[in-house]
C-alpha positions in Angstrom: 60.5 161.5 13.9 64.3 162.0 14.3 65.8 162.3 17.8 66.7 165.9 17.1 63.2 166.8 16.1 61.8 164.9 19.0 64.0 166.8 21.4 63.0 170.1 20.0 59.4 169.2 20.2 59.8 168.0 23.7 61.6 171.2 24.9 59.1 173.4 23.0 56.1 171.8 24.5 57.7 171.8 28.0 58.6 175.5 27.7 55.1 176.3 26.7 53.6 174.4 29.6 56.1 176.0 32.0 55.4 179.5 30.7 51.6 179.0 31.0 51.7 177.6 34.5 54.1 180.4 35.6 51.9 183.1 34.2 48.8 181.7 35.9 50.6 181.4 39.2 51.8 185.0 39.0 48.4 186.4 38.0 46.6 184.4 40.8 49.1 185.4 43.5 48.9 189.1 42.6 45.1 188.9 42.5 45.1 187.4 46.0 47.6 190.0 47.2 45.3 192.8 45.9 42.2 191.4 47.5 43.4 189.8 50.7 43.9 191.3 54.2 46.5 190.8 55.4 48.3 190.7 52.1 49.8 187.6 50.5 53.3 187.0 51.6 55.4 185.3 54.3 54.9 188.1 56.8 51.2 187.3 57.0 51.4 183.5 56.9 47.8 183.9 55.8 47.1 180.4 54.5 43.8 180.2 52.7 40.4 181.0 54.2 36.9 180.7 52.7 35.4 183.8 51.2 32.0 184.9 52.5 29.4 182.5 51.1 32.0 180.2 49.6 31.5 176.5 50.2 34.1 174.1 51.4 34.0 172.3 48.1 34.5 175.5 46.1 37.4 176.4 48.4 39.0 173.0 47.9 38.6 173.1 44.2 40.1 176.6 44.0 43.1 175.6 46.1 43.8 172.3 44.4 43.6 174.0 41.0 46.1 176.7 42.1 48.3 174.2 43.9 48.5 171.9 40.9 49.4 174.8 38.5 52.0 176.1 41.0 53.6 172.6 41.3 53.8 172.4 37.5 55.7 175.8 37.4 58.0 174.8 40.3 58.7 171.1 39.6 58.7 170.9 35.7 62.3 172.3 35.3 63.7 169.6 37.6 61.6 166.9 36.0 62.6 167.5 32.4 65.9 165.5 32.4 64.3 162.4 33.8 61.3 162.7 31.6 63.4 163.1 28.5 65.5 160.1 29.4 62.3 158.1 29.9 61.0 159.2 26.5 64.4 158.5 24.8 64.6 154.9 26.1 61.0 154.1 25.0 61.7 155.6 21.6 64.9 153.6 21.1 63.2 150.4 22.2 60.9 150.7 19.3 57.8 150.3 21.5 56.2 153.3 19.9 54.0 156.1 21.3 57.0 157.5 23.1 55.6 161.0 23.3 52.2 159.9 24.7 53.8 157.6 27.3 56.2 160.3 28.4 53.3 162.7 28.8 51.5 160.1 30.9 54.5 159.8 33.1 54.4 163.6 33.6 50.6 163.4 34.3 51.2 160.7 36.9 53.9 162.7 38.5 51.8 165.8 38.9 48.8 163.8 40.0 51.0 162.7 43.0 51.7 166.4 43.7 48.0 167.3 43.4 47.1 164.6 45.9 49.6 166.2 48.3 47.4 169.3 48.0 44.6 167.5 49.8 47.0 167.4 52.9 48.3 170.9 52.4 44.9 172.6 52.3 43.9 171.9 55.9 47.5 172.8 57.0 47.3 176.2 55.4 43.8 176.8 56.9 45.2 175.9 60.3 48.2 178.2 59.8 45.9 181.0 58.8 43.8 180.5 61.9 46.8 180.4 64.2 48.3 183.5 62.6 45.2 185.5 63.4 45.4 184.5 67.0 49.1 185.3 67.6 49.4 188.1 70.2 52.4 189.7 68.5 52.4 188.4 64.9 55.1 190.8 63.7 57.5 189.0 66.0 56.1 185.6 66.3 55.7 184.7 62.7 59.4 185.2 61.7 60.3 182.9 64.6 57.9 180.2 63.5 58.9 180.5 59.8 62.6 180.5 60.8 62.1 177.3 62.7 60.4 175.7 59.7 63.3 176.8 57.4 65.9 175.5 59.9 64.1 172.1 60.1 64.0 172.0 56.3 67.7 172.7 56.1 68.5 169.9 58.7 66.5 167.5 56.6 69.0 168.0 53.8 71.6 166.1 55.8 69.6 163.0 56.4 69.7 159.6 54.7 66.0 160.0 54.0 66.9 162.9 51.7 69.7 161.1 50.0 67.7 158.0 49.3 64.7 159.7 47.8 66.7 162.3 45.8 68.6 159.4 44.1 65.2 158.3 42.7 64.4 161.8 41.5 67.8 162.3 39.7 67.6 159.2 37.5 64.8 157.0 36.3 64.9 153.8 38.3 65.3 150.4 36.7 61.6 149.7 37.2 60.6 153.0 35.5 62.9 152.5 32.6 61.4 149.3 31.4 59.9 150.2 28.0 56.2 149.5 28.0 53.4 150.3 25.6 50.8 150.2 28.4 49.5 153.6 29.4 48.7 152.3 32.9 52.4 151.4 33.4 53.5 154.9 32.3 51.0 156.6 34.6 52.2 154.3 37.4 55.8 155.2 36.7 54.9 158.9 37.1 53.1 158.3 40.4 56.1 156.3 41.6 58.5 159.0 40.7 56.2 161.7 42.1 56.1 159.9 45.5 59.8 159.9 45.8 60.1 163.5 44.7 57.5 164.5 47.3 59.5 162.8 50.0 62.7 164.4 48.7 61.1 167.8 48.7 59.4 167.5 52.1 61.5 170.4 53.5 60.9 172.6 50.5 57.2 171.9 50.6 57.1 172.8 54.3 58.6 176.1 53.5 56.0 176.8 50.8 53.2 175.9 53.1 54.5 178.0 55.9 54.6 181.0 53.7 51.0 180.6 52.7 51.7 178.7 49.5 51.4 181.9 47.4 54.7 183.9 47.7 56.3 184.4 44.4 59.8 185.1 45.8 59.7 181.9 47.9 58.5 179.9 44.9 61.4 181.2 42.8 64.0 180.3 45.5 62.5 176.9 46.2 62.3 176.1 42.4 65.9 177.1 41.9 67.1 175.0 44.8 65.2 171.9 43.7 66.4 172.3 40.1 70.0 172.6 41.3 69.7 169.4 43.3 68.5 167.5 40.2 70.7 169.0 37.5 74.2 169.5 38.9 76.7 166.5 38.7 77.6 166.5 42.4 74.2 166.3 43.9 75.2 165.3 47.4 77.4 168.3 48.0 74.8 170.6 46.5 72.2 169.2 48.8 74.4 169.9 51.8 75.3 173.4 50.7 71.6 174.2 50.3 70.9 172.7 53.7 73.5 174.9 55.3 72.1 178.0 53.5 68.6 177.1 54.7 69.8 176.7 58.3 71.6 180.0 58.2 68.6 181.8 56.7 66.2 180.2 59.2 68.5 181.2 62.1 68.5 184.8 60.8 64.7 184.8 60.5 64.4 183.6 64.1 66.8 186.2 65.4 65.0 189.0 63.5 61.7 188.1 65.3 63.2 187.9 68.8 
């Protein structure tokens, strides 16, 4: 397969996966908004709660399924450049099975994000429980959410962010070693996913604080993460996004006071 054909196939399959995950996320969030009280959205900070008669296992499976699909929709655009470079290097090395190995890298990457869902679920349940006990939720929730957004913005200026983002923007030397072993490809994806989770800690906190099912927040966070990974001057973009988050969080806090 020529490089041009491989690129078209790669982009086509990626676009199809993104479209499918986005469609499922939209349908699922709208279904929750139509059946939940209070409605899905940041003003409710509803989290997730078991339905009458629903077991903990069923709740966890439902949440992890939705969380994984949502992460594919949010993180795939920023992952594509790195994933393509990985595929290209394997293909040019003559190792073979470049498409399969690149797919396994992507699988490992999203397995890491799925594992994060095991931590996010109890957090969203706790947020939902706290939100129902707030004496003045109309005022308290914007203040809490604003504080989370300010903290996420401040994280953008830390060495932690810079270090982990550098791993997300380019495949590291370890991950670029061409290998025909599927376990190595899966491990490379897990390794990359771990760095990207650390890099996106602030963004993930915002998603969790909004109940993990707000489409507008998903769009903003996805755009911010993609900008960090795609633009040439990543450091300046990270700081600009941090300043914007701090200003937005401050406005939210002021609006609830």
